[in-house]
TORZA-594143 format. One line per field, with one value per residue: x, y, z of N, C-alpha, C in turn; residue number from 1. Coordinates in nm, 3 decimals, always signed. Example, Ala and Ser with C-alpha at 12.3 -4.5 7.8 and 13.67 -1.06 7.14 Angstrom:
2
neast	(+1.319_+1.285)
nnorth	(-0.569_-0.225)
nup	(+0.780_+0.708)
caeast	(+1.230_+1.367)
canorth	(-0.450_-0.106)
caup	(+0.780_+0.714)
ceast	(+1.320_+1.290)
cnorth	(-0.330_+0.003)
cup	(+0.780_+0.787)
num	(1_2)
***
This chain:
285
neast	(-6.702_-6.836_-6.753_-6.971_-6.976_-6.823_-6.600_-6.462_-6.210_-6.111_-6.241_-6.196_-6.130_-5.974_-6.128_-6.376_-6.469_-6.369_-6.587_-6.804_-6.772_-6.763_-7.060_-7.153_-7.091_-7.276_-7.224_-7.390_-7.400_-7.313_-7.150_-6.989_-6.851_-6.565_-6.465_-6.397_-6.713_-6.812_-6.663_-6.818_-7.063_-7.043_-6.970_-7.213_-7.428_-7.309_-7.292_-7.113_-7.067_-7.306_-7.356_-7.237_-6.979_-6.806_-6.424_-6.420_-6.655_-6.685_-6.481_-6.465_-6.708_-6.643_-6.615_-6.382_-6.183_-6.112_-5.838_-5.787_-5.637_-5.399_-5.071_-4.879_-5.123_-5.222_-4.993_-4.977_-5.219_-5.261_-5.164_-5.423_-5.602_-5.555_-5.588_-5.859_-6.025_-6.202_-6.216_-6.131_-6.128_-6.031_-5.754_-5.678_-5.490_-5.435_-5.238_-5.006_-4.694_-4.530_-4.377_-4.310_-4.532_-4.597_-4.418_-4.485_-4.715_-4.685_-4.546_-4.807_-5.006_-5.152_-5.204_-5.442_-5.673_-5.577_-5.354_-5.287_-5.102_-5.160_-5.202_-5.374_-5.332_-5.430_-5.613_-5.620_-5.571_-5.623_-5.792_-6.016_-6.370_-6.548_-6.479_-6.486_-6.505_-6.670_-6.586_-6.298_-6.138_-6.134_-5.976_-5.768_-5.406_-5.397_-5.187_-5.092_-4.953_-4.830_-4.740_-4.611_-4.425_-4.659_-5.005_-5.217_-5.436_-5.714_-6.091_-6.191_-5.995_-6.000_-6.238_-6.213_-5.998_-6.178_-6.387_-6.220_-6.189_-6.372_-6.424_-6.311_-6.028_-5.694_-5.501_-5.168_-4.942_-4.681_-4.339_-4.357_-4.106_-3.999_-4.251_-4.190_-3.925_-4.026_-4.238_-4.137_-4.011_-4.183_-4.394_-4.345_-4.107_-4.184_-4.393_-4.233_-4.121_-4.287_-4.372_-4.132_-4.049_-4.332_-4.249_-4.004_-4.133_-4.292_-4.141_-4.006_-4.078_-4.272_-4.576_-4.897_-4.948_-4.693_-4.718_-4.952_-4.837_-4.798_-4.851_-5.057_-4.892_-4.704_-4.936_-5.009_-4.767_-4.729_-4.955_-4.996_-4.836_-5.067_-5.102_-5.185_-4.963_-4.970_-5.030_-4.854_-4.609_-4.609_-4.536_-4.331_-4.160_-4.156_-4.019_-3.775_-3.511_-3.528_-3.612_-3.417_-3.186_-3.319_-3.338_-3.104_-3.018_-3.188_-3.107_-2.856_-2.928_-3.075_-2.843_-2.709_-2.844_-2.783_-2.557_-2.529_-2.681_-2.576_-2.441_-2.357_-2.493_-2.755_-2.959_-2.966_-3.053_-3.269_-3.402_-3.390_-3.505_-3.783_-3.810_-3.842_-4.071_-4.241_-4.235_-4.329_-4.599_-4.922_-5.040_-5.325_-5.552)
nnorth	(+3.466_+3.639_+3.635_+3.405_+3.235_+3.281_+3.121_+3.175_+3.055_+3.045_+3.248_+3.493_+3.784_+3.952_+3.772_+3.813_+4.013_+4.075_+3.912_+4.091_+4.302_+4.267_+4.213_+4.469_+4.622_+4.547_+4.250_+3.993_+3.705_+3.392_+3.340_+3.162_+3.009_+2.884_+2.736_+2.724_+2.572_+2.725_+2.970_+2.985_+3.037_+3.277_+3.472_+3.419_+3.532_+3.815_+3.877_+3.792_+3.586_+3.355_+3.099_+2.779_+2.578_+2.288_+2.191_+2.068_+2.080_+2.348_+2.458_+2.316_+2.456_+2.694_+3.018_+3.180_+3.136_+3.224_+3.262_+3.299_+3.230_+3.153_+3.177_+2.942_+2.732_+2.774_+2.773_+2.451_+2.381_+2.396_+2.205_+2.054_+2.235_+2.254_+2.069_+2.054_+2.283_+2.388_+2.414_+2.698_+2.864_+3.094_+3.107_+3.262_+3.461_+3.618_+3.622_+3.765_+3.780_+3.679_+3.548_+3.289_+3.169_+3.193_+3.065_+2.793_+2.763_+2.746_+2.519_+2.347_+2.498_+2.551_+2.737_+2.709_+2.548_+2.902_+3.036_+3.342_+3.537_+3.738_+4.036_+4.240_+4.535_+4.601_+4.603_+4.513_+4.514_+4.328_+4.023_+3.808_+3.736_+3.867_+4.105_+4.205_+4.413_+4.588_+4.809_+4.783_+4.754_+5.020_+5.292_+5.132_+4.996_+4.700_+4.450_+4.244_+3.938_+3.802_+3.447_+3.477_+3.705_+3.904_+3.968_+3.696_+3.686_+3.658_+3.593_+3.576_+3.678_+3.910_+4.020_+3.971_+4.155_+4.383_+4.349_+4.432_+4.705_+4.796_+4.745_+4.920_+4.917_+4.981_+4.863_+4.730_+4.603_+4.364_+4.155_+3.871_+3.843_+4.100_+4.227_+4.086_+4.221_+4.504_+4.516_+4.426_+4.657_+4.827_+4.722_+4.511_+4.529_+4.801_+4.640_+4.518_+4.695_+4.827_+4.650_+4.600_+4.834_+4.879_+4.642_+4.731_+4.988_+4.881_+4.723_+4.889_+5.136_+5.117_+4.990_+5.149_+5.482_+5.622_+5.499_+5.667_+5.845_+5.948_+6.053_+6.067_+5.994_+5.723_+5.536_+5.561_+5.474_+5.188_+5.063_+4.866_+4.628_+4.486_+4.293_+3.971_+3.677_+3.430_+3.491_+3.674_+3.490_+3.311_+3.502_+3.636_+3.391_+3.308_+3.528_+3.574_+3.623_+3.879_+4.048_+4.030_+4.164_+4.410_+4.480_+4.538_+4.706_+4.885_+4.929_+5.024_+5.282_+5.372_+5.353_+5.574_+5.794_+5.771_+5.853_+6.091_+6.225_+6.417_+6.621_+6.877_+6.697_+6.588_+6.743_+6.783_+6.494_+6.505_+6.698_+6.542_+6.308_+6.435_+6.527_+6.260_+6.149_+6.338_+6.224_+6.017_+6.023_+5.949_+6.065_+6.284_+6.269)
nup	(+7.269_+7.553_+7.936_+8.080_+8.335_+8.615_+8.834_+9.170_+9.347_+9.687_+9.853_+9.976_+10.105_+9.898_+9.670_+9.756_+9.716_+9.465_+9.362_+9.443_+9.330_+9.056_+9.056_+9.141_+8.904_+8.704_+8.613_+8.489_+8.482_+8.657_+8.943_+9.114_+9.390_+9.572_+9.874_+10.199_+10.387_+10.578_+10.513_+10.242_+10.324_+10.444_+10.234_+10.052_+10.199_+10.193_+9.903_+9.738_+9.610_+9.391_+9.412_+9.610_+9.553_+9.458_+9.382_+9.154_+9.007_+9.018_+8.843_+8.618_+8.527_+8.444_+8.253_+8.339_+8.589_+8.886_+9.089_+9.423_+9.645_+9.939_+9.826_+9.824_+9.830_+9.588_+9.418_+9.472_+9.400_+9.079_+8.878_+8.906_+8.848_+8.587_+8.437_+8.529_+8.403_+8.113_+7.817_+7.633_+7.874_+8.106_+8.338_+8.622_+8.867_+9.190_+9.328_+9.580_+9.452_+9.172_+8.999_+9.074_+9.070_+8.785_+8.631_+8.752_+8.628_+8.332_+8.307_+8.297_+8.179_+7.838_+7.548_+7.524_+7.765_+7.897_+8.108_+8.312_+8.500_+8.771_+9.017_+9.189_+9.322_+9.588_+9.921_+10.233_+10.629_+10.738_+10.650_+10.470_+10.395_+10.545_+10.518_+10.290_+9.976_+9.757_+9.638_+9.622_+9.421_+9.293_+9.098_+9.166_+9.097_+8.895_+8.818_+8.517_+8.455_+8.174_+8.063_+7.804_+7.618_+7.541_+7.574_+7.560_+7.265_+7.277_+7.337_+7.579_+7.738_+7.653_+7.751_+8.014_+8.108_+8.040_+8.172_+8.417_+8.421_+8.445_+8.694_+8.781_+8.815_+8.719_+8.465_+8.423_+8.254_+8.292_+8.329_+8.481_+8.641_+8.659_+8.775_+9.051_+9.156_+9.148_+9.369_+9.555_+9.672_+9.645_+9.861_+9.983_+10.143_+10.274_+10.473_+10.638_+10.730_+10.904_+11.057_+11.202_+11.311_+11.488_+11.674_+11.795_+11.924_+12.084_+12.238_+12.376_+12.520_+12.781_+12.870_+12.964_+13.069_+12.915_+12.669_+12.533_+12.474_+12.184_+11.829_+11.557_+11.330_+11.423_+11.429_+11.156_+11.031_+11.140_+11.085_+10.888_+11.022_+11.132_+10.954_+10.860_+10.945_+10.812_+10.525_+10.487_+10.489_+10.263_+10.056_+10.143_+10.112_+9.880_+9.733_+9.845_+9.823_+9.638_+9.869_+10.041_+9.969_+9.958_+10.242_+10.283_+10.136_+10.261_+10.495_+10.494_+10.415_+10.656_+10.843_+10.727_+10.755_+11.048_+11.060_+10.993_+11.190_+11.409_+11.202_+10.935_+10.717_+10.749_+10.670_+10.421_+10.383_+10.488_+10.277_+10.061_+10.110_+10.141_+9.860_+9.723_+9.836_+9.761_+9.457_+9.473_+9.547_+9.482_+9.154_+9.091_+8.854)
caeast	(-6.790_-6.807_-6.747_-7.072_-6.963_-6.680_-6.571_-6.387_-6.145_-6.079_-6.344_-6.172_-6.116_-5.972_-6.173_-6.508_-6.421_-6.385_-6.734_-6.902_-6.733_-6.849_-7.205_-7.183_-7.123_-7.323_-7.225_-7.556_-7.381_-7.335_-7.036_-6.938_-6.687_-6.480_-6.414_-6.476_-6.848_-6.819_-6.673_-6.932_-7.183_-7.056_-6.990_-7.350_-7.495_-7.267_-7.345_-6.994_-7.133_-7.438_-7.377_-7.087_-6.946_-6.677_-6.366_-6.416_-6.758_-6.692_-6.384_-6.565_-6.829_-6.614_-6.526_-6.320_-6.127_-6.006_-5.739_-5.716_-5.581_-5.262_-4.961_-4.870_-5.235_-5.205_-4.905_-5.040_-5.346_-5.233_-5.192_-5.536_-5.636_-5.513_-5.686_-6.016_-6.052_-6.257_-6.130_-6.115_-6.165_-5.912_-5.715_-5.581_-5.458_-5.430_-5.138_-4.907_-4.567_-4.568_-4.269_-4.317_-4.633_-4.607_-4.328_-4.560_-4.828_-4.647_-4.574_-4.960_-5.112_-5.088_-5.265_-5.636_-5.688_-5.496_-5.343_-5.240_-5.074_-5.214_-5.191_-5.467_-5.286_-5.534_-5.646_-5.671_-5.462_-5.695_-5.842_-6.164_-6.493_-6.653_-6.435_-6.499_-6.575_-6.726_-6.513_-6.141_-6.023_-6.138_-5.836_-5.613_-5.336_-5.413_-5.074_-5.064_-4.831_-4.823_-4.609_-4.524_-4.400_-4.789_-5.133_-5.281_-5.533_-5.869_-6.210_-6.193_-5.876_-6.026_-6.358_-6.142_-5.965_-6.278_-6.456_-6.134_-6.177_-6.509_-6.504_-6.217_-5.855_-5.617_-5.395_-5.013_-4.844_-4.550_-4.340_-4.342_-3.993_-4.001_-4.321_-4.145_-3.842_-4.071_-4.291_-4.021_-3.956_-4.350_-4.523_-4.293_-4.055_-4.299_-4.477_-4.111_-4.052_-4.389_-4.375_-4.022_-4.119_-4.430_-4.210_-3.940_-4.180_-4.342_-4.020_-3.896_-4.204_-4.353_-4.697_-4.957_-4.948_-4.595_-4.788_-5.059_-4.737_-4.790_-4.875_-5.132_-4.748_-4.706_-5.047_-5.003_-4.653_-4.725_-5.066_-4.952_-4.804_-5.153_-5.134_-5.130_-4.815_-5.018_-5.039_-4.687_-4.542_-4.598_-4.526_-4.169_-4.096_-4.106_-3.957_-3.663_-3.403_-3.550_-3.618_-3.300_-3.140_-3.388_-3.349_-2.934_-3.030_-3.266_-3.012_-2.734_-2.986_-3.094_-2.674_-2.626_-2.920_-2.740_-2.394_-2.551_-2.743_-2.520_-2.383_-2.455_-2.551_-2.883_-3.095_-2.961_-3.095_-3.443_-3.467_-3.382_-3.663_-3.914_-3.826_-3.861_-4.212_-4.389_-4.254_-4.436_-4.723_-5.026_-5.078_-5.475_-5.606)
canorth	(+3.440_+3.703_+3.541_+3.351_+3.185_+3.280_+3.065_+3.206_+2.981_+3.096_+3.318_+3.581_+3.948_+3.990_+3.697_+3.815_+4.159_+4.070_+3.881_+4.198_+4.432_+4.196_+4.202_+4.566_+4.692_+4.494_+4.126_+3.909_+3.603_+3.324_+3.345_+3.035_+2.986_+2.748_+2.737_+2.608_+2.559_+2.890_+3.104_+3.006_+3.094_+3.418_+3.479_+3.423_+3.667_+3.931_+3.884_+3.766_+3.460_+3.304_+2.948_+2.705_+2.467_+2.179_+2.228_+1.988_+2.111_+2.495_+2.468_+2.284_+2.511_+2.809_+3.045_+3.277_+3.102_+3.350_+3.207_+3.394_+3.193_+3.175_+3.178_+2.807_+2.677_+2.840_+2.671_+2.348_+2.369_+2.478_+2.110_+1.979_+2.291_+2.287_+1.933_+2.036_+2.383_+2.357_+2.475_+2.850_+2.915_+3.106_+3.085_+3.353_+3.432_+3.719_+3.623_+3.890_+3.754_+3.656_+3.453_+3.114_+3.119_+3.211_+2.971_+2.655_+2.775_+2.730_+2.378_+2.302_+2.586_+2.599_+2.854_+2.688_+2.686_+2.948_+3.140_+3.466_+3.601_+3.875_+4.066_+4.368_+4.616_+4.639_+4.493_+4.568_+4.487_+4.201_+3.910_+3.756_+3.761_+3.962_+4.260_+4.217_+4.567_+4.623_+4.907_+4.751_+4.813_+5.152_+5.321_+5.040_+4.931_+4.554_+4.388_+4.127_+3.898_+3.660_+3.388_+3.519_+3.868_+3.948_+3.911_+3.621_+3.729_+3.560_+3.646_+3.546_+3.689_+4.074_+4.038_+3.966_+4.311_+4.498_+4.343_+4.458_+4.839_+4.823_+4.768_+5.026_+4.886_+5.027_+4.773_+4.743_+4.452_+4.354_+4.035_+3.840_+3.887_+4.222_+4.264_+4.087_+4.333_+4.618_+4.512_+4.444_+4.795_+4.908_+4.631_+4.373_+4.654_+4.870_+4.555_+4.468_+4.812_+4.870_+4.527_+4.598_+4.946_+4.811_+4.575_+4.815_+5.039_+4.799_+4.694_+5.019_+5.238_+5.043_+4.967_+5.258_+5.603_+5.650_+5.474_+5.724_+5.978_+5.906_+6.079_+5.932_+5.938_+5.619_+5.462_+5.526_+5.395_+5.092_+5.006_+4.729_+4.528_+4.404_+4.205_+3.837_+3.673_+3.312_+3.554_+3.721_+3.377_+3.294_+3.617_+3.626_+3.287_+3.331_+3.642_+3.617_+3.676_+4.032_+4.099_+4.023_+4.266_+4.534_+4.515_+4.532_+4.840_+5.016_+4.971_+5.122_+5.397_+5.412_+5.403_+5.705_+5.892_+5.758_+5.913_+6.234_+6.280_+6.546_+6.654_+6.884_+6.664_+6.539_+6.829_+6.741_+6.371_+6.538_+6.729_+6.418_+6.240_+6.507_+6.516_+6.160_+6.176_+6.410_+6.154_+5.889_+6.040_+5.946_+6.174_+6.263_+6.283)
caup	(+7.397_+7.684_+7.971_+8.162_+8.459_+8.709_+8.975_+9.251_+9.418_+9.741_+9.848_+10.115_+10.096_+9.729_+9.603_+9.781_+9.659_+9.321_+9.286_+9.469_+9.209_+8.937_+9.031_+9.105_+8.807_+8.589_+8.535_+8.497_+8.460_+8.737_+9.011_+9.215_+9.512_+9.610_+9.968_+10.344_+10.415_+10.652_+10.401_+10.167_+10.401_+10.478_+10.082_+10.017_+10.272_+10.160_+9.783_+9.674_+9.491_+9.385_+9.485_+9.658_+9.443_+9.498_+9.290_+9.011_+8.928_+8.978_+8.757_+8.503_+8.473_+8.432_+8.188_+8.415_+8.664_+8.955_+9.209_+9.528_+9.800_+9.955_+9.700_+9.843_+9.790_+9.425_+9.343_+9.489_+9.310_+8.943_+8.814_+8.920_+8.774_+8.464_+8.409_+8.542_+8.323_+8.030_+7.631_+7.600_+7.971_+8.162_+8.456_+8.643_+9.020_+9.235_+9.427_+9.538_+9.378_+9.016_+8.936_+9.120_+9.006_+8.645_+8.601_+8.724_+8.548_+8.235_+8.299_+8.283_+8.073_+7.726_+7.488_+7.584_+7.858_+7.897_+8.232_+8.308_+8.654_+8.824_+9.124_+9.243_+9.430_+9.685_+10.005_+10.378_+10.658_+10.776_+10.566_+10.526_+10.316_+10.620_+10.502_+10.153_+9.935_+9.605_+9.568_+9.670_+9.289_+9.211_+9.089_+9.202_+8.968_+8.895_+8.727_+8.502_+8.412_+8.086_+8.057_+7.715_+7.609_+7.517_+7.618_+7.471_+7.191_+7.266_+7.316_+7.695_+7.789_+7.655_+7.788_+8.158_+8.060_+8.021_+8.338_+8.539_+8.369_+8.462_+8.819_+8.855_+8.855_+8.608_+8.413_+8.406_+8.225_+8.343_+8.337_+8.648_+8.744_+8.717_+8.901_+9.194_+9.197_+9.183_+9.504_+9.681_+9.697_+9.728_+9.907_+10.089_+10.220_+10.408_+10.530_+10.702_+10.809_+10.946_+11.170_+11.304_+11.390_+11.560_+11.757_+11.842_+12.000_+12.199_+12.353_+12.400_+12.579_+12.886_+12.868_+13.064_+13.023_+12.810_+12.535_+12.508_+12.428_+12.062_+11.725_+11.443_+11.258_+11.456_+11.396_+11.042_+11.016_+11.210_+11.048_+10.831_+11.113_+11.172_+10.852_+10.928_+10.890_+10.728_+10.392_+10.461_+10.480_+10.116_+10.002_+10.154_+10.105_+9.724_+9.666_+9.957_+9.750_+9.612_+9.991_+10.143_+9.906_+9.990_+10.351_+10.310_+10.104_+10.341_+10.619_+10.455_+10.435_+10.808_+10.871_+10.662_+10.910_+11.182_+11.039_+11.003_+11.341_+11.456_+11.098_+10.846_+10.623_+10.784_+10.631_+10.299_+10.367_+10.477_+10.176_+9.962_+10.111_+10.077_+9.736_+9.648_+9.870_+9.628_+9.371_+9.503_+9.583_+9.367_+9.109_+9.045_+8.711)
ceast	(-6.758_-6.825_-6.922_-7.106_-6.791_-6.708_-6.473_-6.318_-6.061_-6.145_-6.333_-6.183_-6.097_-6.055_-6.337_-6.524_-6.458_-6.535_-6.823_-6.902_-6.793_-6.988_-7.251_-7.182_-7.153_-7.325_-7.316_-7.500_-7.344_-7.167_-7.023_-6.839_-6.689_-6.429_-6.449_-6.614_-6.879_-6.792_-6.750_-7.020_-7.212_-7.053_-7.113_-7.426_-7.416_-7.282_-7.216_-7.005_-7.286_-7.474_-7.211_-7.094_-6.825_-6.590_-6.365_-6.532_-6.770_-6.581_-6.416_-6.652_-6.819_-6.574_-6.365_-6.264_-6.053_-5.981_-5.711_-5.737_-5.438_-5.180_-4.899_-4.977_-5.222_-5.108_-4.924_-5.118_-5.369_-5.235_-5.304_-5.599_-5.686_-5.603_-5.826_-6.084_-6.095_-6.204_-6.197_-6.145_-6.010_-5.905_-5.644_-5.555_-5.480_-5.325_-4.994_-4.756_-4.661_-4.477_-4.258_-4.454_-4.659_-4.553_-4.404_-4.649_-4.786_-4.613_-4.669_-5.027_-5.031_-5.167_-5.445_-5.623_-5.571_-5.463_-5.264_-5.222_-5.150_-5.222_-5.288_-5.364_-5.383_-5.558_-5.634_-5.579_-5.512_-5.787_-5.955_-6.261_-6.549_-6.588_-6.409_-6.530_-6.581_-6.651_-6.347_-6.086_-6.054_-6.006_-5.685_-5.522_-5.330_-5.307_-5.128_-4.963_-4.802_-4.753_-4.532_-4.473_-4.546_-4.875_-5.170_-5.432_-5.639_-5.939_-6.225_-6.102_-5.954_-6.149_-6.323_-6.101_-6.051_-6.347_-6.349_-6.132_-6.315_-6.550_-6.400_-6.071_-5.815_-5.514_-5.319_-4.980_-4.732_-4.467_-4.327_-4.211_-4.019_-4.101_-4.246_-4.069_-3.947_-4.174_-4.210_-3.983_-4.070_-4.411_-4.417_-4.196_-4.096_-4.347_-4.370_-4.098_-4.133_-4.380_-4.258_-4.039_-4.200_-4.344_-4.134_-3.997_-4.205_-4.238_-3.960_-3.971_-4.290_-4.474_-4.745_-4.938_-4.844_-4.661_-4.874_-4.958_-4.732_-4.850_-4.995_-5.024_-4.734_-4.769_-5.063_-4.894_-4.634_-4.850_-5.069_-4.892_-4.952_-5.197_-5.073_-5.012_-4.864_-4.998_-4.902_-4.586_-4.490_-4.493_-4.371_-4.100_-4.060_-4.070_-3.823_-3.585_-3.380_-3.521_-3.527_-3.197_-3.192_-3.368_-3.170_-2.942_-3.073_-3.194_-2.919_-2.846_-3.039_-2.916_-2.665_-2.697_-2.827_-2.603_-2.387_-2.625_-2.662_-2.432_-2.481_-2.526_-2.713_-2.980_-3.075_-3.076_-3.269_-3.487_-3.462_-3.523_-3.765_-3.928_-3.914_-4.024_-4.322_-4.342_-4.333_-4.521_-4.808_-5.069_-5.233_-5.498_-5.731)
cnorth	(+3.538_+3.565_+3.555_+3.308_+3.236_+3.222_+3.122_+3.113_+3.033_+3.263_+3.465_+3.751_+3.956_+3.883_+3.786_+3.955_+4.177_+4.013_+4.009_+4.300_+4.389_+4.243_+4.387_+4.649_+4.602_+4.346_+4.061_+3.748_+3.493_+3.298_+3.250_+3.068_+2.873_+2.752_+2.675_+2.644_+2.703_+2.964_+3.128_+3.087_+3.241_+3.519_+3.547_+3.497_+3.807_+3.957_+3.875_+3.628_+3.467_+3.143_+2.914_+2.614_+2.406_+2.202_+2.180_+2.076_+2.282_+2.516_+2.428_+2.329_+2.624_+2.872_+3.194_+3.198_+3.188_+3.304_+3.292_+3.350_+3.225_+3.132_+2.985_+2.728_+2.675_+2.745_+2.508_+2.272_+2.359_+2.314_+2.027_+2.091_+2.318_+2.163_+1.959_+2.151_+2.332_+2.428_+2.625_+2.921_+2.970_+3.171_+3.194_+3.369_+3.586_+3.718_+3.740_+3.877_+3.663_+3.500_+3.305_+3.088_+3.081_+3.100_+2.817_+2.670_+2.742_+2.605_+2.310_+2.348_+2.581_+2.725_+2.794_+2.569_+2.711_+3.033_+3.251_+3.524_+3.742_+3.876_+4.242_+4.418_+4.676_+4.547_+4.577_+4.489_+4.346_+4.188_+3.892_+3.791_+3.862_+4.095_+4.302_+4.356_+4.563_+4.708_+4.912_+4.790_+4.923_+5.241_+5.239_+4.988_+4.781_+4.538_+4.239_+4.077_+3.767_+3.574_+3.447_+3.647_+3.963_+3.894_+3.841_+3.709_+3.629_+3.632_+3.649_+3.660_+3.886_+4.114_+4.049_+4.111_+4.426_+4.500_+4.428_+4.646_+4.858_+4.839_+4.878_+5.044_+4.919_+4.945_+4.814_+4.579_+4.468_+4.206_+3.995_+3.856_+4.039_+4.304_+4.220_+4.158_+4.468_+4.588_+4.500_+4.549_+4.871_+4.845_+4.560_+4.441_+4.706_+4.782_+4.482_+4.556_+4.828_+4.772_+4.544_+4.726_+4.929_+4.737_+4.675_+4.909_+5.011_+4.739_+4.776_+5.099_+5.136_+5.052_+5.069_+5.384_+5.659_+5.592_+5.540_+5.836_+5.915_+5.972_+5.977_+5.919_+5.790_+5.518_+5.447_+5.459_+5.243_+5.000_+4.877_+4.623_+4.443_+4.303_+4.037_+3.761_+3.523_+3.420_+3.604_+3.601_+3.342_+3.361_+3.615_+3.522_+3.242_+3.421_+3.653_+3.688_+3.842_+4.103_+4.103_+4.122_+4.364_+4.534_+4.562_+4.675_+4.961_+5.019_+5.019_+5.267_+5.458_+5.452_+5.532_+5.827_+5.888_+5.830_+6.064_+6.283_+6.431_+6.613_+6.764_+6.838_+6.604_+6.605_+6.784_+6.583_+6.390_+6.579_+6.610_+6.337_+6.284_+6.522_+6.402_+6.104_+6.214_+6.342_+6.071_+5.938_+6.017_+6.054_+6.171_+6.347_+6.353)
cup	(+7.504_+7.785_+8.079_+8.309_+8.532_+8.865_+9.034_+9.383_+9.553_+9.822_+10.010_+10.077_+9.953_+9.648_+9.627_+9.749_+9.488_+9.284_+9.327_+9.355_+9.133_+8.946_+9.041_+9.019_+8.660_+8.539_+8.599_+8.512_+8.633_+8.792_+9.113_+9.275_+9.587_+9.725_+10.082_+10.324_+10.483_+10.579_+10.288_+10.234_+10.407_+10.346_+10.049_+10.037_+10.199_+10.019_+9.712_+9.571_+9.504_+9.425_+9.544_+9.558_+9.495_+9.400_+9.161_+8.934_+8.883_+8.893_+8.624_+8.417_+8.412_+8.356_+8.221_+8.530_+8.766_+9.095_+9.293_+9.693_+9.835_+9.838_+9.755_+9.789_+9.598_+9.338_+9.322_+9.379_+9.143_+8.848_+8.795_+8.837_+8.648_+8.382_+8.420_+8.443_+8.153_+7.889_+7.611_+7.724_+8.002_+8.317_+8.514_+8.802_+9.042_+9.348_+9.436_+9.487_+9.288_+8.980_+8.952_+9.035_+8.824_+8.602_+8.592_+8.666_+8.385_+8.163_+8.241_+8.199_+7.942_+7.658_+7.508_+7.651_+7.848_+8.060_+8.226_+8.458_+8.668_+8.967_+9.128_+9.348_+9.537_+9.786_+10.145_+10.466_+10.725_+10.668_+10.603_+10.448_+10.412_+10.567_+10.331_+10.079_+9.808_+9.520_+9.592_+9.541_+9.211_+9.229_+9.133_+9.062_+8.978_+8.785_+8.639_+8.439_+8.328_+8.104_+7.964_+7.690_+7.548_+7.558_+7.539_+7.387_+7.195_+7.342_+7.489_+7.798_+7.771_+7.738_+7.982_+8.166_+8.122_+8.152_+8.423_+8.528_+8.432_+8.627_+8.891_+8.878_+8.704_+8.569_+8.401_+8.388_+8.253_+8.321_+8.473_+8.713_+8.760_+8.791_+9.051_+9.248_+9.244_+9.330_+9.624_+9.761_+9.741_+9.805_+10.020_+10.212_+10.329_+10.530_+10.631_+10.785_+10.924_+11.078_+11.223_+11.381_+11.516_+11.687_+11.873_+11.949_+12.124_+12.311_+12.432_+12.513_+12.697_+12.833_+12.974_+13.017_+12.900_+12.683_+12.476_+12.452_+12.292_+11.991_+11.647_+11.338_+11.314_+11.406_+11.261_+10.945_+11.024_+11.132_+10.965_+10.902_+11.163_+11.034_+10.904_+10.848_+10.798_+10.561_+10.364_+10.409_+10.331_+10.017_+9.980_+10.138_+9.928_+9.650_+9.780_+9.927_+9.742_+9.779_+10.054_+10.079_+9.939_+10.131_+10.363_+10.262_+10.191_+10.480_+10.590_+10.468_+10.572_+10.860_+10.875_+10.728_+11.006_+11.192_+11.093_+11.101_+11.403_+11.359_+11.027_+10.763_+10.641_+10.707_+10.468_+10.252_+10.380_+10.346_+10.079_+9.969_+10.090_+9.941_+9.646_+9.682_+9.755_+9.469_+9.355_+9.535_+9.463_+9.314_+9.054_+8.927_+8.689)
num	(1_2_3_4_5_6_7_8_9_10_11_12_13_14_15_16_17_18_19_20_21_22_23_24_25_26_27_28_29_30_31_32_33_34_35_36_37_38_39_40_41_42_43_44_45_46_47_48_49_50_51_52_53_54_55_56_57_58_59_60_61_62_63_64_65_66_67_68_69_70_71_72_73_74_75_76_77_78_79_80_81_82_83_84_85_86_87_88_89_90_91_92_93_94_95_96_97_98_99_100_101_102_103_104_105_106_107_108_109_110_111_112_113_114_115_116_117_118_119_120_121_122_123_124_125_126_127_128_129_130_131_132_133_134_135_136_137_138_139_140_141_142_143_144_145_146_147_148_149_150_151_152_153_154_155_156_157_158_159_160_161_162_163_164_165_166_167_168_169_170_171_172_173_174_175_176_177_178_179_180_181_182_183_184_185_186_187_188_189_190_191_192_193_194_195_196_197_198_199_200_201_202_203_204_205_206_207_208_209_210_211_212_213_214_215_216_217_218_219_220_221_222_223_224_225_226_227_228_229_230_231_232_233_234_235_236_237_238_239_240_241_242_243_244_245_246_247_248_249_250_251_252_253_254_255_256_257_258_259_260_261_262_263_264_265_266_267_268_269_270_271_272_273_274_275_276_277_278_279_280_281_282_283_284_285)
***
């Protein structure tokens, strides 16, 4: 059976964008939303959902339950979601760390209904359904982290993956622990660097004309500093060991640059970083 009813629990930026993307790309079923009354009103206005619901009725009706809340709320809600989800349903999440969520889900979910962790590598500095975008997932990597070594082979899982492709996402399947190690470097470390850089510059450059003496590079480098702590508290709290190691490695790299400031090795450091940037730059297909 194809997915007929989707319930989005937490209709913010990601959840709202998912609902809008489904509708834009031809999903003809029902899209329910579980959120605060104010958020549901905004989600209805933007076409992210068809109607609001409470958790019990929303989850109980759905073929696909999409959890796009903060990580702590996802973790707390999994036991109840497992009881409410009907046979044949798929529960997935959009949390930015996966090991803690997948481990907890394994305590409450079996093969039916099943749970698959997920992380769309897409977003904006500011959250909220008001910033939802039906094109948010276009060309974005969408990581899926099954509890086992392979994806469950069920019709609802196959249909979910099909819809991810239709909304423009590129699926990558990883073990939850590997995902958390990778995003430490590709997402969490950049966030902390941006936040630290913004604070440092603001402390060292006085307000007024002096702060006008800045090029676009500073704006590009500090864009992530606008991200809300409410989201990052849970991300860093569930991945702190990996992040602590990454910060130590990055500090060592900064010290190497510092040691080479007046020496001949600085050019080599720049050349190495330029080559690294070319390797990291997205390749256009």
